[in-house]
C-alpha positions in Angstrom: 115.6 161.3 72.5 115.0 157.7 73.3 117.4 154.8 72.4 117.7 151.2 72.6 121.4 150.2 73.3 123.0 146.4 73.1 126.2 146.6 75.1 129.2 144.2 75.5 131.5 144.5 78.6 135.2 143.2 78.4 136.4 141.1 81.2 138.3 144.0 83.0 135.0 146.2 83.4 132.7 143.4 84.4 132.6 144.3 88.1 132.5 148.1 87.6 129.2 149.7 88.2 129.0 151.4 85.0 125.4 151.3 84.3 124.5 152.5 87.6 127.2 155.6 87.3 125.3 156.8 83.9 122.3 157.7 86.0 124.3 159.2 88.5 126.6 161.3 86.1 123.9 162.2 83.4 120.4 163.2 83.5 118.9 160.3 82.1 116.0 157.5 82.6 117.6 154.2 82.2 115.7 150.9 81.8 117.5 147.5 81.9 115.4 145.2 79.5 118.1 142.4 80.0 121.2 142.0 81.2 123.9 139.0 82.0 126.9 138.9 83.6 129.5 135.8 83.9 133.0 135.6 85.5 134.2 136.3 81.8 132.1 138.8 80.3 128.8 140.7 80.4 126.1 142.0 78.4 123.0 144.1 78.6 120.4 145.8 76.4 119.5 148.9 77.8 116.8 151.7 76.6 118.1 155.2 77.7 116.0 158.6 77.3 116.7 162.0 78.1 117.7 165.2 76.3 120.0 164.2 73.2 123.0 166.0 74.7 122.9 163.9 78.0 122.2 160.5 76.1 125.1 161.1 73.6 127.3 161.9 76.8 126.3 158.7 78.2 127.3 156.8 75.3 130.7 158.6 75.1 131.0 157.5 78.6 130.4 154.2 77.8 132.8 154.0 75.0 135.4 155.9 76.6 135.2 153.0 79.6 135.7 150.4 77.3 132.3 149.2 76.5 131.6 148.3 73.3 128.2 149.3 71.6 127.0 146.6 69.2 123.9 148.3 68.3 121.8 151.6 69.0 118.3 152.1 67.4 116.5 155.2 68.2 113.0 154.7 69.9 111.6 158.4 69.5 
């Protein structure tokens, strides 16, 4: 499974290494297409690829951490 996701990070999470933790916690391949973080907020556009269960667990991990998933598009 391969998906493209658009994420918003609230101010309290902008310094947390959540994107790095995705690859360590779940068996996925992650590609950062674009990202920007300021002193207030952050956003990222990622492509995540892996087994469907691992991709779904990584999305749930982001949601549980407080990251807003604005859009998720299945690529294959």
